[in-house]
Structure formats: structure tokens, C-alpha cells
C-alpha positions in Angstrom: -16.1 -31.7 -8.3 -13.0 -30.3 -6.8 -10.4 -30.3 -8.9 -7.2 -32.4 -7.2 -3.9 -30.6 -8.4 -0.3 -32.0 -7.5 2.0 -30.2 -9.9 0.7 -28.4 -12.4 0.0 -24.9 -14.5 -3.6 -24.0 -15.2 -4.0 -22.4 -18.0 -4.8 -18.6 -19.1 -8.3 -17.4 -17.4 -8.9 -20.7 -15.8 -12.3 -21.2 -13.8 -12.8 -23.7 -10.8 -15.6 -24.5 -8.5 -13.5 -26.0 -6.1 -10.0 -26.6 -6.2 -7.2 -28.9 -4.3 -4.3 -28.3 -4.1 -1.6 -31.0 -3.1 1.7 -30.1 -4.7 2.6 -27.0 -6.5 0.1 -24.6 -8.8 1.9 -21.9 -10.7 -0.9 -18.8 -11.7 0.5 -17.4 -14.7 -2.5 -15.3 -15.9 -6.3 -15.8 -14.7 -7.8 -17.6 -12.3 -11.4 -17.6 -10.8 -12.6 -20.3 -7.8 -16.2 -20.4 -7.1 -15.8 -22.7 -4.5 -13.9 -23.9 -1.2 -9.9 -23.9 -2.2 -7.5 -26.3 0.1 -3.8 -25.9 -0.2 -1.8 -28.4 0.4 1.1 -27.0 -1.1 2.4 -24.3 -2.7 0.8 -21.4 -4.5 2.8 -18.8 -6.8 0.7 -15.8 -8.4 2.7 -13.7 -10.0 -0.1 -11.0 -10.3 -2.5 -9.7 -7.7 -4.6 -11.8 -5.6 -8.0 -10.6 -4.5 -10.6 -12.1 -2.3 -13.8 -11.3 -1.9 -14.2 -9.4 1.8 -17.9 -9.3 3.5 -19.4 -6.2 3.2 -23.5 -5.1 4.8 -24.7 -1.8 3.8 -27.8 -0.7 5.7 -30.3 1.2 4.4 -31.3 3.3 7.1 -34.7 1.2 7.5 -33.6 -1.8 9.2 -33.0 -3.5 6.2 -29.6 -4.7 4.9 -28.0 -5.6 1.7 -25.0 -8.3 1.6 -22.7 -7.7 -0.4 -18.7 -8.2 -1.2 -16.1 -5.5 -2.0 -12.7 -6.4 -3.4 -9.4 -7.1 -1.0 -6.3 -7.4 -2.7 -3.7 -9.7 -0.9 -0.8 -7.6 -3.0 1.7 -5.5 -1.2 3.0 -2.5 -2.5 6.7 -1.4 -1.1 8.7 1.4 -2.0 12.5 1.3 -0.6 15.3 4.3 -1.6 19.0 4.8 -0.2 19.2 7.8 2.4 22.2 9.0 1.4 21.4 12.2 -0.4 18.1 14.7 -0.7 15.6 13.1 -3.0 12.4 11.8 -4.2 11.5 8.9 -5.4 8.0 9.1 -7.2 5.4 6.2 -6.7 3.2 4.3 -8.8 -0.2 6.3 -9.7 -2.1 3.6 -10.4 -1.1 1.1 -8.1 -1.5 3.8 -5.1 -4.9 4.1 -6.2 -5.9 1.5 -6.5 -4.7 0.5 -2.9 -5.6 3.9 -0.9 -8.4 5.7 -3.4 -11.2 2.4 -3.1 -14.1 2.4 -0.1 -11.9 1.4 2.4 -8.4 2.7 2.1 -5.4 1.4 2.7 -2.9 1.0 5.5 1.0 2.4 5.5 4.0 2.2 7.1 7.1 4.2 6.8 10.4 3.4 8.3 14.6 2.5 7.9 16.6 -0.4 7.5 20.6 -0.8 8.4 20.5 2.6 9.9 23.0 1.2 12.4 26.1 -0.1 11.2 26.7 -1.9 14.3 23.0 -3.6 14.2 22.9 -4.4 10.5 19.6 -6.0 9.1 17.4 -4.4 12.1 14.2 -2.4 10.5 12.5 0.5 12.9 8.9 1.4 11.7 6.4 3.9 12.5 2.8 2.4 11.7 0.5 0.9 10.1 -1.7 4.4 9.9 -5.4 4.6 7.8 -4.6 6.5 4.7 -7.3 7.7 2.4 -7.2 9.2 -1.1 -10.0 11.0 -2.9 -11.6 11.1 -6.3 -10.2 13.8 -8.7 -11.7 17.1 -9.2 -10.6 20.1 -10.6 -7.4 18.0 -11.1 -6.9 17.7 -7.5 -7.9 15.1 -4.9 -7.9 15.3 -1.3 -6.3 13.1 1.1 -6.0 12.3 4.7 -3.9 10.0 7.0 -5.3 9.0 10.6 -3.3 7.2 13.5 -1.2 7.7 16.8 2.0 9.8 16.8 1.8 11.3 13.3 4.2 14.2 13.5 5.1 15.9 10.6 8.1 18.2 10.5 7.9 21.6 12.1 5.1 20.0 14.2 5.1 19.8 17.8 2.2 18.5 18.8 1.1 14.8 18.2 -1.9 14.3 15.7 -4.3 12.1 15.1 -5.5 13.3 12.1 -4.0 14.6 9.1 -5.5 15.9 6.0 -4.5 17.5 2.8 -5.2 18.1 -1.1 -2.9 16.7 -3.7 -2.4 19.2 -7.1 -2.6 22.3 -5.3 0.7 23.4 -5.7 1.7 23.2 -2.3 4.0 20.3 -1.5 2.6 18.2 1.9 4.1 15.9 4.0 1.7 12.9 4.7 3.9 11.0 7.0 7.2 11.1 8.3 9.9 9.0 10.5 13.5 10.0 11.2 15.2 11.0 7.4 12.0 9.1 5.4 9.2 11.3 4.1 6.3 10.4 2.2 4.5 13.5 0.6 2.3 14.1 -2.4 5.2 16.1 -4.4 6.7 14.1 -7.2 10.4 13.7 -8.3 12.2 17.0 -9.3 8.7 18.2 -7.8 8.5 20.6 -4.3 5.5 22.3 -5.0 3.0 19.5 -5.8 2.0 20.9 -9.2 0.2 17.9 -10.5 -1.5 14.8 -9.0 1.3 11.9 -7.7 3.0 10.7 -4.3 6.8 10.4 -3.8 8.8 9.2 -0.9 12.0 11.2 0.2 15.3 10.7 2.0 16.2 13.7 3.8 19.9 13.0 4.1 19.5 13.8 8.0 20.6 12.5 10.8 21.0 8.8 9.2 23.5 9.3 6.3 24.7 6.4 5.4 25.2 4.1 2.5 23.1 0.9 4.0 20.5 2.9 5.6 17.4 2.5 3.6 14.2 4.4 3.9 11.3 1.8 3.3 7.2 3.0 2.3 4.7 0.0 2.6 1.3 0.1 1.9 -1.8 -2.6 2.2 -5.2 -2.9 0.9 
């Protein structure tokens, strides 16, 4: 029997086989819904919201196993001012959760408020498909796919770029204007350990208002 709610708070780790929401529901901990859910009002989730994506796995003999995989509806955004050369370290567990699963993640990079005459605008490159491999020997491979991937000092337009995180060689994954996403963390140019970061090169668009923005989605 569906639960019909107006304004309400659900207990931690609540479970419902069907949920009809006609008001506003705040989720401060876990909620598992095993049936259809109808939202007629607002829903605020303070942590992760995961849905089950449809996943079919063939056995190469004509058979198919119908299963599912977790798909996070959460978005991870990293921002930093483009007023000096610097590197902002990324949340490695969060990046791993989004991009090291069976289908990788999508990433976009861009700048906001780069033109004082047009405040509030954002220009971006992407989204691109990005994938991080499993850790092996203290290293992990990564790969990005998509049009117009142009690392610094590269004139040719690439559709695929591969690299290794933690191999003592800092590599650019994706760049746009003054903003760079790479596999070296803050204060680390040679990629001595696992981790990614976003940098600002303080180049053409040096301004107190210019902000680099990196957006990652599952």
C-alpha cells in the first residue's frame, strides 16, 4: 500500500514499497523504495540519490542475464579562481565512486565570469567520457574519449587520450582556456602518488572574477 505523505520527515533507513508524496519530504539519512514512487511536491536529499540502471549481460551463447547497476544522480563540481597558478586537489573517493565503476563518468570543464562586460556567463568544453581503472602496483590507468581533446602543446585534435595516475609523470587529462584537469595533486608536479586536481594557469583570462569549473556526473 503506498504511503501518502504531506510535509513529513522519514526515520533513518526507512523502507517503503510504494511512496506517494503530496507535500515536502526531507531525507536526512537512508530511504529504500521497493516500488513505484510518485512525487507531487518537493524532495530534498542531503546525501546521495541512487537509482538502478537497467543492465543486460550476454553469455556469448544467445543467453542474457537481466540485472542492474547503481547510477548516482549526484553531481560533483570543483571550482577555483583563475587569478594565480595553482592546483586544487580533488576528492579521490568521490572521483573513484563516479568514474571507476563499470561505465565511467562524464566530465566538463569551463570558465565562468571570464569577461567583465558579460558577467554571469559560463563557457565549457564537454561533456567527455572519462574512466579510471583499478589500482595496480600503486598506479591506475585513465582514459578520456570525445571530440576536440587538445592537451597543451598538441596541435592535432584527438578523440582519445590515455594516461597513468601515480607514475611520476604529471599528465593533462583535459584543458580549456586557462583551466586544466590533470593527474597531479596540489603542490605535486610529477604525479608521485594517486590523485587528480584542477589547475588554473593564470594565462589570458587573469581576473579576480574568472573561475574555473569542473563538473563530473555518473
